[in-house]
N, C-alpha and C positions, 0 to 999 in steps of 0.2 A: 588670469593667466597662470597656470602651473608651469614653475621654470626649476624647482628644486632638482637638483640632481642631474638635470638635462645634460645629455651628451652634447658636446660643441661639435663642429665642423672643421675644427682646427685639428691639424696632424695628431695622431696618437702614436702609440707604440707599433713598432713595424710588425706587419703580419708576414706569413709565409710567401704571398703574391706581392708582397710590397706596395698592394693596392688597397685602399679602404672604401667601403661601402658609400655610394655618393649620395649624400643626405642634401646637397645645395638645392634641390627642386623642392623640398619639402616645406609647406607652411610653417611659420615661426608659432602660430597659435594652437592651443590644444582646445578640442580634440582633434581639430582638422590635420594637424602634424601626424597624428597617429594612423587616421586614413589613407594620407598619402603614402606613409610607410607601408601600411598593408597592401596597397595597391601594388607595390614593386614586387610583393611575394605573391601576387595573383589572386588577393582577398578581394572579394564584393561582398562585405558584410551585408546580411539581410536587416531588415528595419529593427528587430528587436536585439539585434547583436550590437548595432550604432547605438542603439539606446542605452545597453549596458556600459559599452567603450565610452560614450559621452558622459555618463554619470561618473565613471572612475576617473577619468584623465581632465575633467573640466576642472577639479580641485581635490588631489588626493589628501590634503590636509583636513579635509571636512571631519565630520564625527565617524564616517564609515571606515570601521577597521574590519568589518566581517561581511562578505556578500554571499548568499544563498541563492541560486537559481535553479528552479524545479521546471522541467520542460520534458515533454513527450519524446521520444526517439526520432532520430533523423532529423532533426530540425537545426542542426549546426552545432550543439553544445559542445563538442569535442573541439571542433574548428575554432569557435570563440576561445577556449582555453590556450590552443597554440597561437592566437592573434594577440591576447595578453601578454603572453610570455614574449612574442617578438618585440612588441612594443617595449617592455621592461629592460630586455637586454641589449635592443639597438639604440633607444633614445635616451637611457638613463645610465649615468656612471655608477659602477661599483654595486650593482644590484645583485644580492645573493636571493636566487629564485628557486624553488623546489616543487616538483609535480611528485604527487603520492599517487602509487600503484593501488589498484584496489585489491590487491593479492600480496601475500607476506613474501612470496619468493620470486614469483615471475614479475619482472618489471617491464618487459616488453608491453607496455600498455597501447591500447588504441590512440591514446594522445601522442604518445611518443613517436609513433608511427606516423602520425596527422602532421606534426612538428618536423620530423626528418624530412617526409616527402615535400612540405611545402618549401623548405631552406633548398633542397635538391633541385626541385622544379623550377625554382626561380632562377637556378644559374649562380646564385650568389654563395654556395657552400663553400668556396676559398675564403672568404672573409671570415669563417669561423674555424675554431678548433673543435672538430666533432669526435666525441669518444663514445664508448658503447652507452654509457648513462651519463654523460654529461656534455653540454655544449656551451661553448665559452666564446664570447665576441671579445677578441684581443683588443680591439678599438676603445671599447668601453669598459672592459675589464669586468663585465656583468656575464652571469653563467644561470643555466639552469640545469638542473641535477634530479635524476629520478631516484625516488627514495620508496622502500617497501612500506606497506601498510601494516607497520607494526609500531609499539609504543617506543621501543629502543631507538629505532631508527629516528623518531622526532627530537631525540636528545642530541645536545651538544651542536647544535645548528643556531643560526642568528640571522633569521629569514627576513627579507623584506616583502616577499610574495611567496605563498603557497597556494598551489592550486590541486584541489582534490575532485577527480572526476569520479563520479558515482559513489556519492557519499551514503547512499543508504547500505551500502554493503561494509561500511566502516564502523566499528564499535564506538561506543562513547570514550572509552580509554584513548584509543589512538587518535580520535578526533581533537580531544583535548589537548594531547599531547603536540600536536601540529598546530594548534590554535595559541600556545603559549609559546611557540617558537620565536614569535617576533616582538615578544613583549619590550625587548630592550631597544628596539626601533622607533623613532620618531613618527615614521609613517607606514606600519605593517599592514598588509591586506592578507587575507585568507579569503580564497573564493572557493565555495563548494557547489558544484554543479552536479546534478544529478536527475535521472528518472525516477519517479516513487518505488517502492517497493511494497512487500507485504509484511517485512518484520516491523511490527511496531517499536520494538525494543533497540532502538538504535538512534544515533545522533541525528541523521537527517528527519527522523518523524520529530523528533525535539524540536529541531529548527523550523520546520513546517508549522507546527503548533505556534511557536513564538511569533513567526511571521502574520499568522492568520490573526493572532491576537494583538499584535504591535506591541508587545511588552518588551522588545530591546531597542533603545534609541539608536546603537551602535550597527544595528543589523540593517542592511539594504537587501531586501527581498523582492524576487521577481517570480512570480508563481503562475504559470498557465495551466489551467484546468476547466473543464467545464463549469458554466454558471450553476448548473443543476446537477448535483451530485448522483441523482437517480436518473440522469438523462438516458432518453433511448440512444444506444449506440449507432444507430444510423443517421442520427441528426447531424447533418453537414455543418449546421451553424455552430453547432458545440465541439465540431472537429477544428473549427477555426480558431475558437478560443483556446483550445488545448494545443494548437499547431500554428504560431504566429507566423512560420514560413510556408504554410500551405499555398497561399496565394502567391508566392514568389518561386516555388518550386512544383512544377507541373509533376516531376516523377513522385513527390510525396503525397500529392493528392491522389494520383494513381494508385499508389500502394494501399492508401487508406481506404479507397473504395474496394480494393481487392481483400484486404485482410478482415475488414469489419465483418464478413459473413465466414470467414474461414478459421478465426484465430479463437481460441478459447475466450470466453468473456472477460474474466479478470486478467487474462494476458493483455487483451486489447484495451481494457481501461487502464493498465499501469503504462504498457508501452506506448501506446497510440493516443491515450486521452489523459495522461500525466496525472492519473489518480491514484491514490494509495488504497489497497484492497485488504481487507483483513485475513484472505486467505490466498494462497499461491493459486488456486485453481477454485471455481466456483463450483458448488454442489449441482446446483439447478440453472438451467437457462434463464436468462433476464428477462424479469417479469414474469416468469412462469407462475410462480406462487402468488406474487401480490395480485394478479389479474382473477385469480379465484375468491377473493375477498368478499363477503356479504353481510348485510347490516343486521338482519333478522337473528337473534340468540337462537339458542336451543330452548325447547319450550318445557313447561314445568311439567313434570310426569313422563317426560320421552324416555325410553330405553337408551341408556349410555354406558360407555366404558371409561373409567377414569384412570390417569397414570400421573404418578408423581416421580420426579426425578429430584432428589433433595440431596443438600449436603448438610453441615452442621455450621459453618463459619465460612466468613469470607466471601464464597461462592454464593450463587441464587438457588431458589428453589421453584419449582414450578408444578402447579396442578392443572391438567388439561383434561377436558370431555371431548369424546368423540360418540355421535349417535350412529343409528344404522344406516343412516344415508351419508356417513361420512363428513359430517359437519364438524369441525374443531372448535372449540372454545376454551381460552384460558379461564379457568375459575380461580387461580390464586397464582400470585406471583410474588415472592418475598425475596429482597435484595438488599445489600446494604447501603447505608446512606454514602453521599460522596465523601472521599477522603477518610471513611473510617472503615475501610475494608478488614483492617487486622483486628480490629476490637468487637465487630459485630458479630452475634450469633443468631443463626436462625430461630425465629420463634416458635420451637415445636408445638408448643399448645394451640397457637393460632392455627397451623397447619393441620392438625389434628381436629380442631372445631371445624375448618373449611371442609375437610373430608365427611365429618358428620352432616355439617350443613347440606353436602352437595348429595349425599344418599338420601336426605330428607325431602329434599326437592325434585329429584330425578327418580327415575326407576334404573338404578344403578346395578349393572350386572356383575362388574368386577371393578376392584381399586387394584391396579398392578404397582409394584414397587420394588425397586431393586433393594434387598434386604440390608446391603452394606451401610452399616451407621443407622440404618432405621429399623432393624429386627425388633427392638423393644416394642416401637411404636405399633408396627405392624401387629404384633401379638396381642398389643392392649387393645387395639381397636377390632381385632377379630373375636376377641372375648367379648366385646358389646355386641356381636352379632352382624358386624359389617363385613361385607364381601372382600376380604383383602386377599391378595394374591402375589406370591413372591415372584419378580421378575427379573432375574440376575441378567445384568448386561454384558453377557458373554457373546463372543463372535458367532456362536451357534445360533443367538436369538437375533442379535442385532443386523447381522447381515441380510438374512431374509426380509427383516422389517425395513431395513434402509431401501431394499429393492422395491419392496411393494409401495413404498410411500413415492418414491421417485416415479414409478409408472403411474400412481394414481394422479400425481401432479401433472405429468405430460399428457396422461390421457383426459385430463380436466374431469376426475371421476371424484373430487373431494372438494371443500370448501371452507373457509374459516372465518370467524365472526371479527368483523371490523370494530373493535371497540377500544377502550383506553387501555386493556390489558393485551387486547390482539396485536397491537403496535410492537409489543415486546417479542410475540411469536414471531411476527413478521422479520424483526430484527435479528432473532437469533437463527432463524432459517437461513437469511442472509450471511451469516458468519460462519456456518457450519461448512465444514468440508468432508471429503470422505478419505479413507484410507484403503489402499487396495491390497489385496491379499489372494492367493489361490482360489480362496474360497468366495471371494466378491468384495463388495465395497461396503464399508462399515462407517456411519456418521462418527464425526470427530471433531474436537476443537482445534482451531489451526495451532500450529507447533510454535508461531511465534507472535500469537495474539496476546494482548495486555490482559489481564486478570478481568478488566470488565467486559471483554467481548465474549460474552457467556452463551452458549446454545442449549441451556436447561427446559426452555419451553419447547424448543426444536425436537429435543430427546423425548420429552414428556409426550408431545403430539404423535411422534414416531411408534411409541410405546401403544398408546391409547388406540391409532390407527390399526396397529398390528392385531391387536385383541380383537377390535371390532370386526375386522375383515376375516378373521379366522374363526369367529363365533357361529356354530351350528344354528340356523334358523329354527324356530319351532315347528315342528312337523305337524301339519295339518292333516290327521288320520280319517277325516269324514270322507265317504265315497260315494259319487252318484253313479246309480246302476244304469249301463248304459247296453242294451240288447244288441247282439251282433246280428240278430234276426230282422232288424227293423224293417227292411225291404219286404219281409215274406208276409 
């Protein structure tokens, strides 16, 4: 039983109404005492919410100092944050609690509106001192205060509890500032609650990976997501894994059935399936490219167009072939070893040899390459008699090429070879997104994707497909004589 700092039922300081919140009917045992209190404010926690509250309030002196909860939208994550705050300020004495806004200036967060609504709807608002950005319970001396999402606001506070809603919008610096704000307390707790995002360079994604790896013994993590990361977005069994409130909330199930066919795929995966996505919006519809995979490789001597998307360090380099039937095959893929991206250099000699070998094996019509960083190599290989062609990756070229590739995928007018190198092509296509302009959409790497989220194989495939589709077929000038007087 957790009793440290528990608010007593004896009279405390006088409040405005000279009447205190009556806690006499509450259980003395935690976590039931917490659930009894929440009932006074009209809350009937979902099963998953009860699980979290039970874990926190069965023993706050356990090793847990940090909780990370990742869940899809409309499952009650903001309500859970309000419940935890009510428990803290009503059942424990002298608690200093802070809720962090996902914005640096606008503090009227959804959480703050939820908390105020719960207090006012219960009819108990006269038991609290309610200010614009702080709510105090005079009986316990505990308070909850809103704070902006910036580092300076995390300084100078001595928190028992910090609630951060939508952690995926917070930088590491701000998160760490609030994480340290309770270091002087015996039983501090920081609770981060969030839906996933598409910016991997943030505190929430770090916490997600730590939770999956189980590397932090002080971290209590609860992650709701599909069992299969590549699941069909129409699979209701996966919906249930990602939405623990689905069977307790008919409106949520109704919304899922409505949105699964109308929302953009990556939006649905983040907001409704609780999945991190490498990009804000998907370039291609779900499974559209994956289902075009074939096992048979391009044959020796076939007419092909090769495309090279190359770098010189850190990033990856890819060489892709496309035949006249628009079958794509990754010929070479060079990438840095894990944890060695800064020191690694592309083995240009191996790339050049792969081009020579491909030209010897296939009937290569062109080897197209962006001259940036590879102009010397293009000149050297051209001097050997190889059909090198410069292909600057300008919007004038890449926008039409992106459109051609997109249409070919949706029309199922291309295929790709599913081998060990082909897996990289599928992954790179999945991580690519497009940048819209007045001229059209152009393939690009996601703005917030980590360095490892490369799209070089996708770019090479785009270039090779573009050249194959634009190549003029050899004209057959042989003519069969046909008499227009055949019936005479």
